[in-house]
C-alpha angles and dihedrals in degrees: 000000000000132000121320122210117245123239099244148003143130090306099029127267112339149108111286126206129193118213095229137027090240090057090065090070089067102029109047092066106105121129091262097040117112134198111251138107137353114219114200107211143160106231126197099216095182118202107000127216111208112214134180125261094277092052113187118290090194093059118126133183090252093051090048092050092048087058089053098253136119101198146003134236121194138156116224089189101283102071138298122315126191 
């Protein structure tokens, strides 16, 4: 069970969270995104790496951990994403 990381995205394969429900109208719009459900959750993001608006499409969980971080926040121009 549980969440499974995707295979690609602004910051590589991962599980992406918007900070508000309204943000999902603009953010869940990639070529492989689907309409569906909104899950309201409290997420422990751990130690956060702040990246610029282009993030790093080659990022992996292992690379992130080697740098001493648990998650990423970036703003592609339409608000923060985690």
